[in-house]
C-alpha positions in Angstrom: -31.4 39.9 -98.9 -28.3 40.5 -96.8 -28.4 39.8 -93.1 -27.5 42.8 -91.0 -25.2 42.2 -88.0 -25.3 44.8 -85.3 -24.0 45.4 -81.7 -26.4 47.2 -79.4 -25.3 49.0 -76.3 -26.1 52.1 -74.3 -26.3 53.5 -70.7 -22.5 53.4 -70.5 -22.4 56.7 -68.5 -18.7 57.6 -69.1 -17.5 60.0 -66.5 -20.3 59.3 -64.1 -19.7 60.9 -60.7 -21.0 57.9 -58.7 -22.8 60.4 -56.5 -25.2 57.7 -55.2 -22.4 55.5 -53.9 -20.3 55.8 -50.8 -17.1 55.6 -52.8 -13.9 57.4 -51.9 -12.5 59.7 -54.5 -10.0 57.1 -55.5 -12.6 54.3 -55.9 -14.8 56.6 -58.0 -11.8 57.4 -60.2 -10.9 53.8 -60.6 -14.5 52.8 -61.5 -14.6 55.5 -64.1 -11.4 54.2 -65.7 -12.9 50.7 -65.7 -16.0 52.0 -67.6 -13.6 53.4 -70.2 -12.0 49.9 -70.4 -15.4 48.4 -71.0 -16.0 50.9 -73.8 -12.7 49.8 -75.4 -13.8 46.2 -75.1 -17.1 46.9 -76.8 -15.3 48.5 -79.8 -12.9 45.5 -79.9 -15.9 43.0 -79.8 -17.6 44.9 -82.7 -14.4 44.9 -84.7 -13.6 41.2 -84.2 -17.3 40.3 -84.8 -17.3 42.2 -88.1 -20.6 43.9 -87.4 -22.2 46.3 -89.8 -23.6 48.6 -87.2 -23.1 49.8 -83.6 -26.2 51.1 -82.0 -25.7 53.3 -78.9 -29.1 54.1 -77.4 -28.4 57.1 -75.2 -26.5 58.0 -72.0 -23.2 57.3 -73.6 -21.6 59.8 -71.2 -22.7 62.2 -68.4 -23.2 65.7 -69.8 -22.6 67.4 -66.5 -19.2 65.7 -65.8 -17.7 64.6 -69.1 -14.4 66.2 -70.2 -12.9 66.8 -73.6 -10.2 64.2 -72.9 -12.9 61.5 -72.5 -14.5 62.6 -75.8 -11.1 62.4 -77.5 -10.6 58.9 -76.0 -13.9 57.8 -77.6 -12.8 59.5 -80.9 -9.6 57.4 -81.0 -11.5 54.2 -80.4 -14.2 55.0 -83.0 -11.5 55.9 -85.6 -10.3 52.3 -85.3 -13.5 51.1 -87.0 -14.1 53.4 -90.0 -15.9 50.5 -91.8 -18.6 50.2 -89.1 -21.4 52.7 -89.0 -22.1 54.0 -85.5 -25.5 55.4 -84.6 -26.0 57.4 -81.4 -29.3 58.6 -79.9 -28.7 61.1 -77.0 -30.6 60.3 -73.8 -31.6 62.0 -70.6 -28.0 62.0 -69.1 -26.4 63.2 -72.3 -29.0 65.3 -74.1 -27.9 67.2 -77.2 -28.0 70.6 -75.5 -26.5 73.7 -77.2 -23.1 73.1 -75.4 -23.1 69.3 -75.7 -20.0 67.6 -77.2 -22.5 66.0 -79.5 -22.8 69.4 -81.2 -19.5 71.1 -80.6 -17.0 68.2 -81.3 -15.9 66.9 -84.6 -16.9 63.2 -84.5 -15.5 60.6 -87.0 -17.2 60.2 -90.3 -18.6 56.8 -89.5 -20.6 58.2 -86.5 -24.2 59.5 -87.0 -25.8 61.3 -84.0 -29.5 61.9 -84.1 -29.5 65.5 -82.9 -33.0 66.5 -83.8 -35.8 66.5 -81.3 -38.1 64.9 -83.8 -37.9 61.7 -85.8 -35.2 61.4 -88.5 -33.9 58.5 -90.5 -30.8 57.4 -92.4 -30.9 55.1 -95.4 -28.1 52.5 -95.8 -28.9 51.2 -99.4 -26.0 48.6 -99.3 -27.8 47.0 -96.4 -31.3 47.7 -97.6 -31.9 49.3 -94.2 -33.4 52.5 -92.8 -32.4 53.5 -89.3 -34.8 55.8 -87.4 -33.7 57.8 -84.3 -34.7 60.6 -82.0 -32.4 62.7 -79.9 -33.1 64.2 -76.5 -32.6 68.0 -76.4 -33.7 68.5 -72.9 -33.5 66.9 -69.4 -37.1 65.6 -69.3 -39.6 64.3 -71.9 -43.1 63.5 -70.7 -44.7 63.0 -74.1 -44.9 59.4 -75.6 -43.0 60.5 -78.8 -42.8 57.0 -80.3 -46.4 57.2 -81.3 -45.4 60.2 -83.6 -43.1 58.0 -85.6 -44.5 57.1 -89.1 -42.6 54.3 -90.8 -43.2 54.2 -94.6 -43.9 50.9 -96.1 -41.4 49.5 -98.5 -39.0 46.6 -99.1 -36.3 47.8 -96.8 -35.8 46.7 -93.2 -36.7 49.3 -90.5 -34.7 49.7 -87.3 -35.7 52.1 -84.6 -33.4 53.5 -81.8 -34.9 55.3 -78.8 -34.0 56.2 -75.2 -37.2 55.8 -73.2 -39.1 54.2 -70.4 -41.4 51.2 -70.9 -41.9 50.9 -67.2 -43.2 54.4 -66.5 -46.9 55.4 -66.8 -48.0 58.1 -69.2 -48.3 61.4 -67.3 -46.0 60.1 -64.6 -42.7 59.3 -66.3 -40.3 62.1 -67.2 -38.2 59.8 -69.3 -40.1 59.5 -72.6 -42.8 56.9 -71.7 -43.2 54.0 -74.2 -46.3 51.8 -74.2 -46.7 48.3 -75.6 -49.2 49.7 -78.2 -46.8 52.4 -79.3 -44.2 49.6 -80.0 -46.7 47.4 -81.7 -48.0 50.2 -84.0 -44.6 51.6 -85.0 -44.2 48.8 -87.6 -40.4 48.5 -87.0 -38.5 45.2 -87.7 -36.6 45.9 -84.5 -36.5 48.5 -81.8 -33.3 49.1 -79.9 -34.0 50.7 -76.5 -32.0 52.5 -73.9 -32.6 53.9 -70.4 -33.2 50.6 -68.4 -29.8 49.4 -67.0 -30.7 45.7 -67.0 -30.8 43.5 -70.1 -34.5 43.2 -70.8 -36.8 42.1 -73.6 -40.0 44.0 -73.6 -42.9 41.5 -73.0 -45.3 41.7 -75.9 -48.3 40.4 -77.8 -48.1 40.3 -81.5 -45.1 41.4 -83.5 -43.0 43.6 -81.2 -39.3 43.0 -81.1 -37.8 45.5 -78.6 -34.9 45.1 -76.2 -32.9 47.0 -73.8 -29.2 45.9 -73.8 -28.7 47.3 -70.4 -25.6 49.0 -69.1 -22.4 47.1 -70.1 -20.9 47.8 -66.7 -23.0 48.0 -63.6 -23.0 51.4 -61.9 -24.3 50.6 -58.4 -25.9 48.1 -56.0 -29.2 48.6 -57.7 -27.8 46.8 -60.8 -27.0 43.2 -59.8 -26.5 40.3 -62.2 -24.8 40.1 -65.6 -24.2 43.1 -67.7 -23.1 43.3 -71.3 -24.2 44.0 -74.9 -26.5 42.5 -77.4 -25.2 41.0 -80.7 -28.0 40.8 -83.2 -28.6 39.6 -86.7 -31.6 41.3 -88.5 -33.3 40.1 -91.7 -36.8 39.9 -93.1 -37.2 36.6 -91.2 -36.8 38.4 -87.9 -34.0 39.2 -85.5 -31.7 36.8 -83.6 -30.1 38.2 -80.4 -27.2 37.0 -78.3 -26.2 38.5 -74.9 -22.4 39.0 -74.5 -21.1 39.7 -71.0 -18.7 42.7 -70.8 -18.8 43.7 -67.2 -15.5 44.0 -65.3 -17.1 43.7 -61.9 -20.4 42.7 -60.2 -22.3 44.2 -57.3 -23.4 41.9 -54.6 -25.8 42.8 -51.8 -26.3 40.2 -49.1 -27.5 39.9 -45.5 -25.4 38.7 -42.6 -27.1 37.7 -39.3 -25.2 38.3 -36.0 -26.0 37.7 -32.4 -25.3 39.8 -29.3 -22.7 37.2 -28.2 -20.4 37.9 -31.2 -17.4 40.1 -30.8 -16.2 42.4 -33.6 -13.5 39.8 -34.4 -16.2 37.1 -34.7 -18.3 39.3 -37.0 -15.3 40.1 -39.2 -14.4 36.4 -39.5 -18.0 35.6 -40.5 -18.1 38.3 -43.1 -14.8 37.2 -44.6 -16.0 33.6 -44.7 -19.3 34.5 -46.4 -17.7 34.9 -49.9 -14.8 33.2 -51.7 -11.6 35.1 -51.7 -11.3 35.4 -55.5 -14.8 37.0 -55.5 -14.1 39.3 -52.5 -11.0 40.6 -54.1 -12.6 41.3 -57.5 -16.2 42.4 -57.0 -18.1 45.0 -54.9 -20.1 43.9 -51.8 -22.7 45.5 -49.6 -23.6 43.5 -46.4 -26.7 44.3 -44.3 -26.1 43.2 -40.7 -29.2 41.8 -39.1 -30.0 40.1 -35.8 -29.2 41.5 -32.4 -26.1 43.4 -31.3 -24.2 44.0 -28.2 -24.4 47.8 -27.8 -20.7 47.9 -26.8 -19.7 46.7 -30.3 -19.1 49.4 -32.9 -20.8 48.3 -36.1 -20.0 51.3 -38.2 -19.2 51.0 -41.9 -15.8 52.8 -41.2 -14.8 50.2 -38.7 -15.4 47.3 -41.1 -13.7 49.0 -44.0 -10.6 49.5 -41.9 -10.6 46.0 -40.4 -11.3 44.2 -43.7 -9.5 46.6 -46.1 -7.1 43.8 -47.2 -9.9 41.2 -47.7 -12.2 43.0 -50.2 -11.9 45.1 -53.3 -14.8 47.1 -52.0 -17.0 46.5 -48.9 -19.8 48.5 -47.5 -21.5 47.4 -44.3 -24.9 48.7 -43.1 -26.2 48.1 -39.6 -29.8 46.8 -39.6 -29.5 45.0 -36.2 -31.7 45.5 -33.2 -30.5 46.2 -29.7 -30.4 43.2 -27.5 -33.6 44.1 -25.6 -35.4 41.5 -23.5 -38.9 42.7 -24.6 -40.7 40.6 -22.1 -38.6 42.0 -19.3 -39.2 45.5 -20.6 -43.0 44.9 -20.4 -42.8 43.3 -17.0 -40.6 45.9 -15.4 -42.3 48.9 -16.9 -45.9 47.7 -16.9 -47.5 51.0 -15.9 -45.0 53.3 -17.6 -44.5 54.5 -21.2 -41.8 52.0 -22.2 -43.8 48.9 -21.0 -47.2 50.1 -22.5 -45.5 51.1 -25.8 -43.7 47.7 -26.1 -46.8 45.7 -25.4 -48.9 47.7 -27.9 -46.2 47.4 -30.6 -45.8 43.7 -30.1 -49.5 43.2 -30.6 -49.3 45.2 -33.8 -46.3 43.2 -35.0 -48.2 39.9 -34.4 -51.1 41.1 -36.6 -49.0 42.2 -39.5 -47.0 40.3 -42.2 -44.2 41.0 -44.6 -43.0 44.5 -45.1 -45.4 46.1 -42.7 -44.2 43.8 -40.0 -40.6 44.8 -40.6 -41.5 48.5 -40.5 -43.4 48.2 -37.2 -40.6 46.1 -35.7 -38.1 48.7 -36.6 -40.3 51.4 -35.1 -40.5 49.4 -31.9 -36.7 49.5 -31.4 -36.4 53.2 -32.4 -39.2 54.0 -29.8 -37.6 52.0 -27.1 -34.2 53.7 -27.7 -36.0 57.1 -27.3 -38.1 56.1 -24.3 -35.1 54.6 -22.4 -32.9 57.6 -23.1 -30.4 55.8 -25.4 -28.8 57.1 -28.6 -31.1 56.6 -31.6 -29.0 55.3 -34.6 -30.7 54.9 -38.0 -30.5 51.3 -39.3 
């Protein structure tokens, strides 16, 4: 029996607005163009690797923001690979609504889009393969629809594509919840999943072979680490998968501790020295300032972006520092007034707690002191 070679991707989010980022209009435009570059790279990888199939498991583009020019861009790329069958399952960001380009645009003949909101399959006799898919037709799906799939027994290989959530609980997830038992009972030889932006193999017991490829280009600071596509070889013996990196850039989120004695120049020098120049000029960084600050020093994000604009491709600085209060002096000098009593009680609470709770109470102490001492309260 012929081995089937496939490339799995999804969650590309072409034309995303980056609404959750603090990007300038120019940076957002640049990152959208870079996602297009990554899509082109994926097509090239598939062509050079001579795959039989490309599996795109939803969220190929953003329905609310995509333009016809971007759809035509994809068309040109897909026309380059007429010999490769491309399967697309719409997801929650690109559902096949009535006005979707999935329905209104003439896609190349080698592209099959699962438009129906129920399970359908396509037979590929030359590969002895049956591909099952399900297309989102709405913004939310709460039903665990994988359990409705009935795979007929036979000699062919069965491959399932689905955009859904293996992390959400039934009744809570709006993104088509998928349970381990649903995966186990669907009897597929392989399940290609979309929705989770990190490369992830679904932990399992028994014969469940299901993987998220993740987003080929990270879309924010909540998506650290490597990003890419999965190259797979499927046969009756099973599936072999290889992760291929495709990301143009990486998001880094680090902490940088300062002291109240440090000037803005000292802080900038320390931030600059915290990463290699070649990394700073290529990737995206978010730094969380911790420690104690001199209240005369402006630690706003805008200040650092201006001072370090030639040293980083992208830098975002968040101030999580505390004012340089002498807490013992506050208690001693205000023993019978609100600031002293409040500080004493909060320090006792801090000493009793650990971990995250301790951090929250510590932050509340400084917010409270700012208020009680008549100082400006800045969120950090």
